[in-house]
N, C-alpha and C positions, 0 to 999 in steps of 0.2 A: 809420777803421781799415781799410776795404776797400782804400784806396789804398796803405797800408803793406803789406798782405798781397800785393797785386799786385806791388809793387816787390820784395818778398822772393822771390816766385816768379820774377820776371825775373832777379834776382840769382842765384838757384839755377840757372836755365838757363845763365847765363854761366859759372858755376863748374863745372857739369857738362861744358859744352863744352870749357873750357880743360883740365880734368882729363883728359877723354877724349883730347884731342889730345896732351897731355903723355905719357900712358901709351902712345899709339901711337908717339910718338917714341922711347920707351924700349923698344919692341918688345913691349909687353904688349897684344896685339890683343884678347884676350877682355875685359879690363877696359875697353879703349877702346869696344868694341861695347856693353858694358853701360851705359857712361856715355851713349852716343848714344841708346840706348833710353830711359834715364831722362830725358834732355833732351827728347825728343819727348813723353814723358809729362807733363812740366811744362807744355809748350805746350798739350797737349790739356786738361789740368786748368784752365789759365788761361782758355781760351776756353769751356770748359764751365761754369765757375763764375762768371765775371764778364763784364759787357758789354764790348764792344770800344771802346777810345778810341785815337785816333791818337797821343796823347801817350805811350802805352805803348811804341810803337815807338822814339820818341826816348829815353825813359828806358832801354830795353834797350840802345840804341846807346851811350848815355853809360856805362852800367854795363860794357858790353863794352870800351870804350876804357880804362876805369880798371882793371878787375879781371882781364881776360882775360890780358894779358901777364904780370902779376904772378903770378897763379896758375900759369900755364903754366911760367914760368921757375923758380918754386920747386920744382915737381914734376919738371920735366925736368932740373934740375940746372944751369941757367944762372945767371948773375948776375941779381939781382932787377930790375935796370934795363935788361937786354938788350932791344933791339928788333930784330925780324926785318927782312926786306927784301921780304916778299911782298905787302903791301897799301899803299895810298896813305898811310894815317896813319903807318905805320912808316917809310915812305920820307921823309915830311915830318919826323918826329922825327930820323931819321938826318941829314938835311940841316941841321936846327937844331943838332944836336950837332957836326957837322963845322964849321959856320960859326962856332960859339961856342968850339970847341976843348975841349968837355967833354961827355961822354955824359950826365952827370946833368942838365944844362940841358934836355935833351930831355924829361925827365919833367915839367917845369913845365906843359905843356898838359894832361897827365893830372891834375895836382893841381887846376888850374882847373876842369876838367870834373867832378872829384870834388866840389868845393865847390858847383858849380851843381846837380849831381844831389842832393846832400844837402839843399840849400836847397829844392828842389822837394818832396822827401819830407817835410821838416819843416814846410813850409807847405801841404802837401796841394795843391800846384800852384795856389796862390792860391784854393783853395776851388772849383775848377771841377768837382769830382766829388761 
């Protein structure tokens, strides 16, 4: 149960970060700053309530790959599958989309990571916690 709670907190941190960035893009700076404070609060709560495990960093990274762009795009008003050009993962997705001739193909790595992330949550990362 603890593992699930930690993953929900990590997911909340991702969603707060994406929401804050999307509101910043829309010019809503006050909401953006509120989301940033809430995100920091989730990290403080996580480290105050639970022991640190390196797997949490990987789980947060996976959740970020899967949910950040989707959340950001929906709030910012972009197409749901839009990928930016500012980080290496987005650049790789854009390269895949260009080489395959379809933007939707670039979403496939995110789907694979989502399945992996869900499998870890459902199996409690093979009982290592």
